[in-house]
N, C-alpha and C positions, 0 to 999 in steps of 0.2 A: 351117186358119188359123194363121198363127205368131202366137204370144201377145208382146206390146210387153214387150222387157225394161226394166226396172226399172232407171233409173240407179243407180249406186254413189254411197251417201252421200260429201258431200264430205271431204277428208281432211284433218284439221284440222293445221295449218302449226307448221312448228319453233317459231314466238313464242308461238302460242296453248298449244303443250305445254309450253312453257316455263315460261308465267304459270302454269299451272294447277301444275305440281311446285312452283313458289317459294311459291304459298299455301298448298298442301299442307304445305309444311315449314315455314313459320310459323306454321300450326295447331297442327304439333306440338312445333317447338321453343320458342314464346313461352310456354304455360305454365311447361315446366321451367325456361326462363330466369329468369323473374320469380321463381319458388318459391325458387331458389337465391340470389337476389338479396337478395330479401327476407330468407331466412335469415342470408346472408352480412352484410348489411349490422345486421341483429337483433344479429349476434354481436358486431360491431365497436363496437355501441352499448355494451353490457353491458361489452367490456374497457373501454371509454373511462372508464365510471364505477366499477369494480371495482379497476381497476389504480393509479388515484393516491393510493389511500386505503391501499395496501400500502405498509410502511416500506422503503424502498430494500434494506436489509439482506436483504429478506425476499420482494422483488419478484420474482417467476419470472421475467418478462421482462429484468431488468436483471441476474440471475443468470448467466443463458443468452448474454446479450452480455458479460458479464464473462469465464465462463471460455472461450466459443467466438471471442473478437474479433471477432464477427461483428454488424454491426449489422441484425439481424432483427428482423421484426415478425411472432410467431405468433401468429396469429388464434385467438381459443377459450381462451387461458390466463386472462383476466379470468372466462370462465364456468366455467369447471374450478375454479378458484379458489373461486368462490362457491359452487359445488356441495358442495366438500369442505367448507369453514368452515360452511355451513349444517347438514351431517350432524352435523361435531364440536358446534355448538351444540346441536343436537337430544339428543344424546347425553348432554351433561353438563347440557340443562336436565331430562332427565329424573330425574337424581337426585338427593338432598336438599341438598347443597350448593349445586347450579346452581339448583332451584326456590329456595332463601334468598337467592341472587343476583340472582335474576330480580326477586323481591318487594321485594327492597330499593330494585335499579333503579327498577323501576315505581314505587313511593312517592316516589323523588326527582326522576321525571319530572310525577308527578302533583301535585305539588306547585307547579310552575311554572302559571300560569293560563293563558295563551296553547298554551304548548307540551301541555297537559294537554288544552286541548280537542281539537287537531291529534291527537295520539296515541292518544286513545280513538276517536276517529271512526274512523282507519284501523283499529286494531285491530280492532275491529267489524264492518269492512266484511272483513277477510281472514279473520275468524274465521267468517262468515258464509260466504263463499265457498269456503272449505276444507272448511267441515264439509257444508257442501251435495253436494261433489263433482259428480258426473255429473248430478244432479238439476238444474241450472239450467238454465232455457230449454230444458228437453225436450220442448217441445210449439211447436207455431206453431198461429197463428190469425187471425184474419181479422176486424176490427174496422173501424165505420163513424169514419173521422176524414179530414179535420178537419169533416167536415160530414155529416149524414144522406144517404146514396144514393152519397157515397165509399167504398172500402174501401181499407183497408192492410193490408199483411202484418205482425204483430205475434209475439209472444215472451209466452208466459203463463211467469211466474214463481214465486207463490206466491200460496196464497189469502191475503185481506186478514187483517193479524192486531194485535193493540195495540190503540191508541185509534185508528186506523183504523177498524177493524172496529167498535168500539164507538159510534163516532159516525155511522158512514153506514151499519153494518148488516153482518152476518155474509156476506150471499151475494154478496160483490165479491172479485173476483182482479186481483191486482196485474200489467200489463201493460206490456211493454218494447217501445215503440213506435221501432224504428231509422230511421235517415235514410239516405238512397242519396244518392253510392255508397259512404258510410262508414257502417256498421252500428255502430261504437263509440260515436256520439252519437245521441243520441235522448230521448225522452220516457217519463215514469213515467205511467201511466196506472191507476187505479182504476176497474173497468168492473164492473156487475153481470154475472153469471154467463151470463145469458140472454141478453147483447147481444153476447158473444162467442163467435165459430164456429171451432171448433178443428179444422186440418186434417189430413190422412192423412199428407202428406209432411215427411218430417224436417226437424230443425232445419237440418242441412246444405244441404237442396235448398234450403228457405225463404232461408237465407242467401244464396246461389247466386242466386238469383231479385232479390235484393235489391239487392247489387253489382252484377248486371249491368244494372240497370235495364228490368228486365223483357224482356232477351234470350234468356235462358239458365232454359228451365223444366223441370220435372220431367218423369214421363213422362207418357204422356195419361192412363192413369187417375186418378192425382192431379188432375191438372188436370179431368177429368170431374166426379169426385167434388167438388170443390172448387166449380165452378159451380153444380151439383146442390144444392149443401147454400145457397149463397146465395140462389140463386133461390126455394128452399122458405123461406127466412128471409124473403125481401123479400115471398111469398104470404102469410106468415103475418102480416107487419105489416099 
């Protein structure tokens, strides 16, 4: 008995193959293009802030245009100038004369009421960020927000300190709850440690999940463990 021949699978048309290749190319090109565009835009933004503050006789862009006679716009000169200036200021600040000049300049700034408040706040923020280094937001977590039964991804910053801990108790952690899709804005929450569920996913994976509005998930192991942790917490309650 002769077995019936199986029909061959239909061949994809030229337009279908072209469409698939196009979407594959977009997936490959889009992240690279957006990253390059963001870096290019950031460099241009820094240049637009730094270069106008440099006197004309020392402005590297104007000097290049003067000696070459070409109206060129070299992207990154402002960034390079800022980095060199920061290194020089840091080197001078480590010396005795530099420390004395900085203390004198700070005393002048702190003598102005409104400027004193702004300067003190900004200085404290910068020193805190630089002092903690890579310890900022080194753990992702889940918290119930804005009400019980609704969960949101957040980042643990530090244990509550100072007056907050004295007023509310020591067993509190400060948590930054970012917004979607812009994680640079959000809310600072102080929660009991028992109400915060730490996740195994990295901060980078959690940030991707927030920015993508839940479309980009970390690997399945992390997702499974997070779901089990949530289920266990709900059962305990």
